[in-house]
MIFI-857007 format. One record per residue (C-alpha): residue number from 1; residue in three letters; x, y, z. Coordinates in steps of 0.1 Angstrom, whole numbers, plus 5000, padded with zeros to 4 digits. Example, Ala and Ser with C-alpha at 12.3 -4.5 7.8 and 13.67 -1.06 7.14 Angstrom:
<recs>
{1, 'ALA', {5123, 4955, 5078}}
{2, 'SER', {5137, 4989, 5071}}
</recs>
This chain:
<recs>
{1, 'MET', {5001, 4998, 5000}}
{2, 'ALA', {5014, 5034, 4989}}
{3, 'ARG', {5011, 5065, 5010}}
{4, 'LYS', {5022, 5101, 5002}}
{5, 'ILE', {5048, 5117, 5024}}
{6, 'GLY', {5047, 5157, 5019}}
{7, 'SER', {5039, 5165, 4981}}
{8, 'ARG', {5073, 5150, 4967}}
{9, 'TYR', {5076, 5115, 4981}}
{10, 'THR', {5057, 5082, 4981}}
{11, 'ALA', {5062, 5055, 5006}}
{12, 'HIS', {5056, 5020, 4989}}
{13, 'GLN', {5067, 4992, 5016}}
{14, 'ILE', {5077, 4988, 5051}}
{15, 'LEU', {5116, 4983, 5052}}
{16, 'GLY', {5117, 4978, 5090}}
{17, 'ARG', {5106, 4991, 5125}}
{18, 'GLY', {5123, 5007, 5154}}
{19, 'SER', {5112, 5024, 5185}}
{20, 'ALA', {5113, 5058, 5172}}
{21, 'GLY', {5093, 5050, 5139}}
{22, 'THR', {5091, 5029, 5106}}
{23, 'VAL', {5115, 5029, 5079}}
{24, 'TRP', {5097, 5028, 5042}}
{25, 'LEU', {5109, 5021, 5007}}
{26, 'GLY', {5100, 5052, 4988}}
{27, 'GLU', {5103, 5073, 4956}}
{28, 'GLY', {5111, 5109, 4953}}
{29, 'PRO', {5119, 5131, 4925}}
{30, 'GLU', {5155, 5117, 4922}}
{31, 'GLY', {5147, 5081, 4924}}
{32, 'PRO', {5145, 5055, 4952}}
{33, 'VAL', {5150, 5067, 4987}}
{34, 'ALA', {5145, 5055, 5024}}
{35, 'ILE', {5121, 5074, 5044}}
{36, 'LYS', {5119, 5073, 5082}}
{37, 'LEU', {5084, 5080, 5093}}
{38, 'LEU', {5085, 5090, 5130}}
{39, 'ARG', {5059, 5079, 5156}}
{40, 'GLU', {5026, 5098, 5157}}
{41, 'ASP', {5032, 5108, 5193}}
{42, 'LEU', {5066, 5125, 5184}}
{43, 'ALA', {5051, 5142, 5152}}
{44, 'ALA', {5023, 5158, 5174}}
{45, 'ASP', {5050, 5174, 5198}}
{46, 'GLN', {5052, 5210, 5184}}
{47, 'GLU', {5083, 5213, 5207}}
{48, 'LEU', {5099, 5185, 5190}}
{49, 'VAL', {5089, 5194, 5156}}
{50, 'GLY', {5105, 5229, 5159}}
{51, 'ARG', {5135, 5214, 5175}}
{52, 'PHE', {5138, 5190, 5143}}
{53, 'VAL', {5134, 5219, 5118}}
{54, 'GLN', {5163, 5237, 5137}}
{55, 'GLU', {5185, 5206, 5132}}
{56, 'ARG', {5175, 5205, 5093}}
{57, 'THR', {5206, 5226, 5082}}
{58, 'ALA', {5231, 5206, 5101}}
{59, 'LEU', {5217, 5172, 5092}}
{60, 'LEU', {5214, 5180, 5053}}
{61, 'SER', {5250, 5193, 5054}}
{62, 'LEU', {5266, 5162, 5068}}
{63, 'ASP', {5279, 5146, 5035}}
{64, 'HIS', {5302, 5117, 5038}}
{65, 'ALA', {5308, 5083, 5023}}
{66, 'ARG', {5303, 5065, 5055}}
{67, 'VAL', {5272, 5083, 5065}}
{68, 'VAL', {5238, 5077, 5053}}
{69, 'GLY', {5229, 5112, 5038}}
{70, 'VAL', {5198, 5129, 5047}}
{71, 'ARG', {5182, 5143, 5016}}
{72, 'ASP', {5150, 5161, 5031}}
{73, 'LEU', {5128, 5168, 5063}}
{74, 'VAL', {5094, 5166, 5058}}
{75, 'VAL', {5067, 5181, 5081}}
{76, 'ASP', {5033, 5176, 5068}}
{77, 'GLY', {5002, 5175, 5093}}
{78, 'ASN', {5007, 5145, 5113}}
{79, 'ASP', {5039, 5132, 5093}}
{80, 'LEU', {5073, 5138, 5105}}
{81, 'ALA', {5099, 5120, 5083}}
{82, 'LEU', {5134, 5118, 5075}}
{83, 'VAL', {5141, 5111, 5038}}
{84, 'MET', {5175, 5095, 5034}}
{85, 'ASP', {5197, 5077, 5010}}
{86, 'LEU', {5186, 5042, 5002}}
{87, 'VAL', {5214, 5016, 5010}}
{88, 'ARG', {5210, 4983, 4993}}
{89, 'GLY', {5220, 4960, 5021}}
{90, 'THR', {5214, 4951, 5056}}
{91, 'ASP', {5221, 4962, 5089}}
{92, 'LEU', {5252, 4950, 5113}}
{93, 'ARG', {5228, 4935, 5139}}
{94, 'THR', {5214, 4910, 5113}}
{95, 'ARG', {5249, 4900, 5104}}
{96, 'LEU', {5259, 4894, 5140}}
{97, 'ASP', {5226, 4875, 5146}}
{98, 'ARG', {5237, 4852, 5118}}
{99, 'GLU', {5275, 4849, 5126}}
{100, 'ARG', {5275, 4858, 5161}}
{101, 'ARG', {5312, 4872, 5159}}
{102, 'MET', {5333, 4883, 5128}}
{103, 'PRO', {5371, 4879, 5120}}
{104, 'PRO', {5392, 4906, 5135}}
{105, 'ASP', {5403, 4922, 5101}}
{106, 'ALA', {5366, 4923, 5092}}
{107, 'ALA', {5355, 4938, 5122}}
{108, 'VAL', {5382, 4963, 5124}}
{109, 'ALA', {5374, 4974, 5087}}
{110, 'VAL', {5339, 4979, 5095}}
{111, 'VAL', {5345, 5000, 5127}}
{112, 'ALA', {5373, 5021, 5109}}
{113, 'ASP', {5344, 5030, 5083}}
{114, 'ILE', {5321, 5042, 5110}}
{115, 'ALA', {5349, 5059, 5127}}
{116, 'GLU', {5356, 5079, 5095}}
{117, 'GLY', {5319, 5089, 5093}}
{118, 'LEU', {5321, 5100, 5131}}
{119, 'ALA', {5351, 5122, 5124}}
{120, 'ALA', {5330, 5139, 5096}}
{121, 'ALA', {5300, 5145, 5120}}
{122, 'HIS', {5320, 5156, 5149}}
{123, 'ALA', {5339, 5181, 5128}}
{124, 'ALA', {5306, 5196, 5120}}
{125, 'GLY', {5298, 5198, 5157}}
{126, 'ILE', {5271, 5166, 5154}}
{127, 'VAL', {5272, 5138, 5180}}
{128, 'HIS', {5253, 5108, 5172}}
{129, 'ARG', {5246, 5095, 5207}}
{130, 'ASP', {5231, 5063, 5198}}
{131, 'VAL', {5261, 5042, 5178}}
{132, 'LYS', {5252, 5006, 5180}}
{133, 'PRO', {5250, 4976, 5153}}
{134, 'GLU', {5213, 4983, 5146}}
{135, 'ASN', {5225, 5019, 5133}}
{136, 'VAL', {5252, 5005, 5110}}
{137, 'LEU', {5242, 4996, 5075}}
{138, 'LEU', {5262, 4974, 5053}}
{139, 'ASP', {5261, 4982, 5016}}
{140, 'MET', {5258, 4948, 4998}}
{141, 'GLN', {5267, 4965, 4964}}
{142, 'GLY', {5300, 4982, 4977}}
{143, 'GLU', {5336, 4966, 4970}}
{144, 'LEU', {5344, 4942, 4995}}
{145, 'GLY', {5371, 4950, 5021}}
{146, 'PRO', {5395, 4929, 5046}}
{147, 'GLY', {5379, 4897, 5057}}
{148, 'GLY', {5352, 4901, 5030}}
{149, 'SER', {5335, 4932, 5049}}
{150, 'HIS', {5309, 4953, 5031}}
{151, 'PRO', {5313, 4990, 5034}}
{152, 'ALA', {5297, 5002, 5066}}
{153, 'LEU', {5275, 5035, 5068}}
{154, 'LEU', {5262, 5050, 5099}}
{155, 'THR', {5224, 5061, 5101}}
{156, 'ASP', {5199, 5077, 5124}}
{157, 'PHE', {5220, 5109, 5131}}
{158, 'GLY', {5201, 5133, 5151}}
{159, 'ILE', {5173, 5110, 5164}}
{160, 'ALA', {5186, 5106, 5199}}
{161, 'LYS', {5189, 5144, 5201}}
{162, 'LEU', {5155, 5147, 5187}}
{163, 'ILE', {5140, 5126, 5213}}
{164, 'ASP', {5159, 5137, 5241}}
{165, 'THR', {5141, 5173, 5248}}
{166, 'PRO', {5135, 5189, 5278}}
{167, 'ARG', {5097, 5183, 5276}}
{168, 'ARG', {5102, 5145, 5270}}
{169, 'THR', {5128, 5139, 5296}}
{170, 'ARG', {5138, 5155, 5327}}
{171, 'ALA', {5172, 5159, 5340}}
{172, 'THR', {5168, 5127, 5360}}
{173, 'LYS', {5164, 5106, 5327}}
{174, 'ILE', {5190, 5094, 5304}}
{175, 'ILE', {5185, 5085, 5266}}
{176, 'GLY', {5203, 5057, 5248}}
{177, 'THR', {5205, 5019, 5246}}
{178, 'PRO', {5220, 5005, 5278}}
{179, 'ASP', {5247, 4981, 5262}}
{180, 'TYR', {5265, 5011, 5245}}
{181, 'LEU', {5260, 5042, 5270}}
{182, 'ALA', {5294, 5058, 5281}}
{183, 'PRO', {5298, 5061, 5318}}
{184, 'GLU', {5294, 5099, 5319}}
{185, 'VAL', {5260, 5100, 5304}}
{186, 'ILE', {5249, 5074, 5331}}
{187, 'GLU', {5262, 5099, 5357}}
{188, 'GLY', {5243, 5126, 5340}}
{189, 'LEU', {5267, 5146, 5324}}
{190, 'PRO', {5263, 5161, 5287}}
{191, 'ALA', {5267, 5138, 5258}}
{192, 'ARG', {5298, 5150, 5239}}
{193, 'ALA', {5317, 5134, 5210}}
{194, 'ALA', {5336, 5109, 5233}}
{195, 'VAL', {5302, 5093, 5239}}
{196, 'ASP', {5303, 5079, 5202}}
{197, 'ILE', {5339, 5068, 5207}}
{198, 'TYR', {5328, 5045, 5238}}
{199, 'ALA', {5299, 5032, 5219}}
{200, 'LEU', {5319, 5025, 5189}}
{201, 'ALA', {5346, 5007, 5209}}
{202, 'THR', {5317, 4987, 5225}}
{203, 'VAL', {5305, 4977, 5189}}
{204, 'LEU', {5340, 4966, 5180}}
{205, 'TYR', {5342, 4944, 5213}}
{206, 'GLU', {5308, 4928, 5204}}
{207, 'LEU', {5319, 4921, 5169}}
{208, 'LEU', {5349, 4903, 5180}}
{209, 'ALA', {5335, 4884, 5210}}
{210, 'GLY', {5298, 4881, 5201}}
{211, 'PHE', {5287, 4900, 5232}}
{212, 'THR', {5293, 4934, 5246}}
{213, 'PRO', {5317, 4939, 5276}}
{214, 'PHE', {5291, 4950, 5302}}
{215, 'GLY', {5258, 4938, 5288}}
{216, 'GLY', {5235, 4911, 5301}}
{217, 'GLY', {5208, 4911, 5328}}
{218, 'HIS', {5186, 4938, 5343}}
{219, 'PRO', {5193, 4974, 5326}}
{220, 'GLY', {5203, 4987, 5359}}
{221, 'ALA', {5230, 4962, 5363}}
{222, 'ILE', {5242, 4970, 5329}}
{223, 'LEU', {5245, 5008, 5336}}
{224, 'ARG', {5263, 5000, 5370}}
{225, 'ARG', {5289, 4979, 5352}}
{226, 'HIS', {5297, 5008, 5327}}
{227, 'VAL', {5306, 5031, 5356}}
{228, 'THR', {5321, 5009, 5381}}
{229, 'GLU', {5337, 4977, 5363}}
{230, 'THR', {5367, 4974, 5342}}
{231, 'VAL', {5366, 4953, 5311}}
{232, 'VAL', {5384, 4921, 5310}}
{233, 'PRO', {5409, 4907, 5281}}
{234, 'LEU', {5394, 4886, 5253}}
{235, 'PRO', {5415, 4853, 5249}}
{236, 'GLY', {5432, 4855, 5216}}
{237, 'ILE', {5429, 4890, 5208}}
{238, 'PRO', {5464, 4906, 5194}}
{239, 'ASP', {5479, 4932, 5221}}
{240, 'GLU', {5478, 4962, 5197}}
{241, 'LEU', {5443, 4958, 5189}}
{242, 'TRP', {5434, 4952, 5227}}
{243, 'GLN', {5454, 4983, 5240}}
{244, 'LEU', {5435, 5005, 5215}}
{245, 'LEU', {5402, 4992, 5227}}
{246, 'ILE', {5405, 4995, 5262}}
{247, 'GLN', {5417, 5033, 5256}}
{248, 'CYS', {5386, 5038, 5237}}
{249, 'LEU', {5365, 5022, 5267}}
{250, 'ALA', {5382, 5044, 5293}}
{251, 'LYS', {5358, 5057, 5320}}
{252, 'ALA', {5374, 5093, 5316}}
{253, 'PRO', {5361, 5107, 5284}}
{254, 'ALA', {5394, 5128, 5278}}
{255, 'SER', {5414, 5095, 5278}}
{256, 'ARG', {5397, 5083, 5249}}
{257, 'LEU', {5409, 5088, 5212}}
{258, 'ARG', {5390, 5112, 5186}}
{259, 'ALA', {5373, 5096, 5158}}
{260, 'SER', {5397, 5105, 5132}}
{261, 'GLU', {5427, 5089, 5154}}
{262, 'LEU', {5409, 5059, 5162}}
{263, 'ALA', {5400, 5055, 5123}}
{264, 'ALA', {5437, 5059, 5116}}
{265, 'ARG', {5449, 5034, 5142}}
{266, 'LEU', {5426, 5009, 5131}}
{267, 'ARG', {5436, 5011, 5094}}
{268, 'GLU', {5472, 5006, 5104}}
{269, 'LEU', {5461, 4974, 5123}}
{270, 'GLU', {5443, 4961, 5094}}
{271, 'PRO', {5473, 4943, 5077}}
{272, 'MET', {5485, 4926, 5107}}
{273, 'LEU', {5450, 4910, 5114}}
{274, 'THR', {5448, 4895, 5079}}
{275, 'GLY', {5437, 4858, 5080}}
{276, 'LEU', {5431, 4856, 5117}}
{277, 'PRO', {5400, 4834, 5126}}
{278, 'PRO', {5371, 4846, 5148}}
{279, 'LEU', {5379, 4846, 5185}}
{280, 'ASP', {5368, 4812, 5200}}
{281, 'VAL', {5353, 4824, 5234}}
{282, 'ASP', {5318, 4819, 5250}}
{283, 'GLU', {5296, 4845, 5265}}
{284, 'PRO', {5301, 4850, 5302}}
{285, 'GLU', {5274, 4841, 5326}}
{286, 'THR', {5249, 4871, 5336}}
{287, 'GLU', {5242, 4876, 5371}}
{288, 'GLN', {5219, 4851, 5386}}
{289, 'ALA', {5184, 4863, 5395}}
{290, 'PRO', {5173, 4864, 5432}}
{291, 'ASP', {5143, 4842, 5424}}
{292, 'GLU', {5160, 4820, 5399}}
{293, 'PRO', {5166, 4786, 5414}}
{294, 'GLU', {5201, 4771, 5413}}
{295, 'ALA', {5207, 4740, 5392}}
{296, 'ARG', {5209, 4708, 5411}}
{297, 'ALA', {5242, 4693, 5419}}
{298, 'ASP', {5233, 4660, 5408}}
{299, 'THR', {5220, 4670, 5373}}
{300, 'PRO', {5240, 4647, 5348}}
{301, 'GLU', {5241, 4674, 5324}}
{302, 'ASP', {5244, 4709, 5320}}
{303, 'PRO', {5210, 4727, 5322}}
{304, 'PRO', {5198, 4745, 5288}}
{305, 'GLU', {5218, 4773, 5279}}
{306, 'ARG', {5200, 4807, 5285}}
{307, 'PRO', {5189, 4823, 5254}}
{308, 'ARG', {5214, 4850, 5240}}
{309, 'ARG', {5205, 4886, 5245}}
{310, 'GLY', {5181, 4895, 5219}}
{311, 'ALA', {5181, 4925, 5192}}
{312, 'VAL', {5156, 4949, 5181}}
{313, 'SER', {5138, 4932, 5151}}
{314, 'LEU', {5140, 4952, 5121}}
{315, 'ILE', {5117, 4929, 5101}}
{316, 'PRO', {5082, 4922, 5117}}
{317, 'GLY', {5081, 4888, 5132}}
{318, 'SER', {5118, 4879, 5125}}
{319, 'ALA', {5127, 4881, 5161}}
{320, 'PRO', {5113, 4891, 5197}}
{321, 'LYS', {5122, 4928, 5209}}
{322, 'ASP', {5144, 4931, 5237}}
{323, 'SER', {5141, 4961, 5257}}
{324, 'ASN', {5177, 4962, 5265}}
{325, 'ARG', {5188, 4970, 5231}}
{326, 'ASP', {5156, 4993, 5223}}
{327, 'THR', {5165, 5026, 5208}}
{328, 'HIS', {5164, 5055, 5231}}
{329, 'THR', {5153, 5039, 5261}}
{330, 'SER', {5143, 5065, 5287}}
{331, 'MET', {5159, 5054, 5322}}
{332, 'ARG', {5163, 5070, 5355}}
{333, 'VAL', {5197, 5081, 5362}}
{334, 'PRO', {5209, 5059, 5390}}
{335, 'ALA', {5222, 5075, 5424}}
{336, 'PRO', {5257, 5072, 5434}}
{337, 'ASP', {5250, 5045, 5461}}
{338, 'GLU', {5229, 5023, 5436}}
{339, 'LEU', {5259, 5025, 5411}}
{340, 'ALA', {5284, 5014, 5437}}
{341, 'GLY', {5262, 4988, 5451}}
{342, 'GLY', {5270, 4951, 5441}}
{343, 'ALA', {5301, 4960, 5418}}
{344, 'ARG', {5327, 4933, 5418}}
{345, 'GLY', {5354, 4955, 5405}}
{346, 'THR', {5359, 4938, 5371}}
{347, 'ALA', {5333, 4928, 5343}}
{348, 'ARG', {5324, 4892, 5339}}
{349, 'ALA', {5352, 4872, 5324}}
{350, 'PRO', {5348, 4855, 5291}}
{351, 'ARG', {5352, 4820, 5290}}
{352, 'ALA', {5376, 4798, 5269}}
{353, 'HIS', {5354, 4779, 5243}}
{354, 'GLY', {5343, 4745, 5259}}
{355, 'SER', {5350, 4753, 5294}}
{356, 'PRO', {5321, 4747, 5320}}
{357, 'ARG', {5299, 4778, 5329}}
{358, 'PRO', {5304, 4789, 5365}}
{359, 'GLY', {5278, 4776, 5389}}
{360, 'SER', {5268, 4748, 5365}}
{361, 'ALA', {5262, 4712, 5372}}
{362, 'ARG', {5292, 4705, 5349}}
{363, 'ASN', {5313, 4729, 5367}}
{364, 'ARG', {5303, 4714, 5401}}
{365, 'HIS', {5310, 4677, 5390}}
{366, 'SER', {5345, 4691, 5377}}
{367, 'ALA', {5352, 4707, 5412}}
{368, 'ARG', {5341, 4676, 5429}}
{369, 'ARG', {5361, 4653, 5409}}
{370, 'ARG', {5392, 4675, 5416}}
{371, 'ARG', {5385, 4674, 5453}}
{372, 'ILE', {5383, 4637, 5453}}
{373, 'THR', {5414, 4633, 5434}}
{374, 'PHE', {5433, 4656, 5456}}
{375, 'SER', {5421, 4640, 5488}}
{376, 'VAL', {5431, 4605, 5473}}
{377, 'ALA', {5465, 4620, 5463}}
{378, 'GLY', {5470, 4634, 5496}}
{379, 'LEU', {5461, 4600, 5514}}
{380, 'VAL', {5486, 4581, 5492}}
{381, 'LEU', {5514, 4608, 5498}}
{382, 'VAL', {5509, 4605, 5536}}
{383, 'ALA', {5509, 4569, 5535}}
{384, 'ALA', {5542, 4568, 5513}}
{385, 'VAL', {5558, 4592, 5537}}
{386, 'GLY', {5547, 4576, 5568}}
{387, 'GLY', {5560, 4542, 5553}}
{388, 'GLY', {5593, 4557, 5544}}
{389, 'VAL', {5598, 4572, 5577}}
{390, 'TRP', {5590, 4538, 5595}}
{391, 'ALA', {5615, 4518, 5572}}
{392, 'ALA', {5642, 4543, 5578}}
{393, 'ALA', {5637, 4540, 5616}}
{394, 'SER', {5637, 4503, 5614}}
{395, 'SER', {5669, 4502, 5592}}
{396, 'GLY', {5688, 4526, 5615}}
{397, 'ASP', {5680, 4506, 5647}}
{398, 'SER', {5688, 4471, 5633}}
{399, 'GLY', {5721, 4468, 5654}}
{400, 'SER', {5707, 4479, 5685}}
{401, 'ASN', {5694, 4459, 5716}}
{402, 'GLU', {5667, 4484, 5724}}
{403, 'ALA', {5631, 4476, 5716}}
{404, 'PRO', {5613, 4499, 5691}}
{405, 'PRO', {5588, 4526, 5709}}
{406, 'ALA', {5556, 4508, 5717}}
{407, 'ASP', {5526, 4519, 5696}}
{408, 'SER', {5509, 4546, 5712}}
{409, 'ASN', {5475, 4531, 5701}}
{410, 'ASN', {5483, 4499, 5722}}
{411, 'SER', {5503, 4512, 5751}}
{412, 'ALA', {5489, 4509, 5785}}
{413, 'PRO', {5477, 4540, 5803}}
{414, 'ALA', {5505, 4555, 5825}}
{415, 'GLN', {5502, 4543, 5862}}
{416, 'PRO', {5498, 4571, 5887}}
</recs>
């Protein structure tokens, strides 16, 4: 079913859905376009519409090969829409859902593309504020890069800033996707360019590992980890890449690289990563909920794996929607004592592939076998040492006329 968007565009079919609106395949005076039609409640907010119009010039002026260009802004009755370049491909989340993780050279190539796009945006004074795999599009018609990676483009510029208006969110609220939120945003500080670097480094970690460094569990627990915990190394990651990654995941915004620096460093690392296979690690366990029963110790096999953290479904019916990854989730800023409470100092350590999950029946059985083995070995050692001492004492006293000392267990009690 076709619908008119303003006087110049026609929307033909839905390409995907998000929490801020619906993306349509459309047609304009210059050919096919993608039209992001925002939700009706957003379009009905006159203050928000006015704010959007003010951002129009900046959004239209952002022209870079690694950014999905905004061609037009339509405000027509109840319709508020962004008209964007049409990218023939899929999003990075869809690829992650299919492959779980990427080879290091491909992951670095994708993130370097996005860093170059962010460098252009930051130079123009635009902060994205919601960098994540759902907002990275892969151009399937572009030339393949390292590891068979497709050219990556960043989309949805301005949406987070648009939603985060004084009327819609108070100072006690934060806007963003929990897995990718920088610590300073969680603590209520303004979102500067460094928040995009932190989010992009989180995306790089996820492309390499198959999970985010601080994700999993309740959104409040995720926010706390961002502020209080340190990221642990990934087994098998080259040291040069790891050092770059943790620098961009620094808690202090000033310690992170600028987007242009990150892009340049990643391009330098690409040759040394050629041919490396994807990392072989398993996702760490999330914190056990208080009401979740512990697995029985006598369970012969591991309990079923918990489902992996889901993603926002871009195609209706393709996958359940997970609020942890929802776009522009509005959450209360945690108090300092809430952020400090329950932190363990380090993030959950990834497990080497095939190792038992902490707390699982397999893990407990392994520990029990180790205890039994150690106990038996200890008894054998004690018996061997005791026998050796007795033999040495017997041989040393063989020429003596003195009787050996009586066994304490068989000796008579001392007479008074």
